[in-house]
N, C-alpha and C positions, 0 to 999 in steps of 0.2 A: 196257460195253455201254449202249445205250439202248433204251428201250421206247417206241413211239409208235404212234398209229393211223395205217394206210396206207389211203388211200381206194381205191387200185387193187385191192387184195385184201379189202377190206371187213373188215379184222381188225388187231389190234395186232400189231406186228412187234418182235422182239428183234433189234438190229442193231449192228454196229460203227458208231462215229460216222463221218458221211460227208457229203460235199457236193460242189459244183462248184468247179473252180479258177477264180478271179476273173482277168480280164485283167491280165497282167503278173506273176502270181503263179506260183510253181513248185509242183510236186506237194508237196515237203517244206513249204512256207509254208502251203499249203492244209490239210495234215494238222495242222500246228501250230494254225492258226486254227480249225478244225472241233473239235479236242480241247478248246481253250480256250472256245469258244462254247458247245458242246453238253454237255460234262461239267464245265466248270469247273476243270479241271486243266491243268498244263503238265508236259511230260516233259523231264527232264535228257537223256535218251538217246531219240532217234527215229530208227529205222533203216529204211531202204527194204528191203522183202522181195521183191516182185514186182509185176509189172503183168499183170492178167488181163482178157481180154475178157468182157463181162458176158453177151452173147448173141450169140455170134460168127456164128450161123447167119442173122442177119437185121440186126445192127446192128454199128457200129463203135465203139459206146461201150465204154470200158474203165475199170478202176479201179486205182488204185495202192494196194498194201498195205504198211503200215508197222507196225513193232513198237515200241511206245511203252514205256519202262521208267523207273523213278526218278521218280515224280510228286511234284508239289507244288500246292497249292491255288491257284487262280486265281480270276476271276470268270466265271460262266456268263452268257452272252448270247443267249439264245433269239430267234429272229425270229418273226413272227406266225404262221407255219405250224407251229411247234414248240411251242405252247402246252402241249399234253398230254404233252410228252416227259419221261420219267422216267429216271433212271439206275439200272442194274442192275449190281451187283458180283457176278460169278460166277467159278467156277473153270474152268480149262481143262477138267477132267472134265465139268463141267455143260455146257459149250459143246458138246462131243462127244455128250452124251447128247440135248440138246436138238435137235441138228440131224441126229441119226442116222435 
């Protein structure tokens, strides 16, 4: 998970690594890139789980959910808007209690 300040909600937010798909990039390639750039790891196993609408009542924006397993260290490469991003290692139980 990553922790960063989000201007829209005026608060820090604990989130899954995420980003936009670059032109010519597949959702899998984007997931690999964001994991590498934001967290500084690569996953030997990255499996697509589902695609979800973010706010289907008024937007066509959607997100692809991947499960990343078997990590190895890479090089973190944050962009200018991610300068305050920190990495949070938490358990599945902690994720459930945090978002409950």
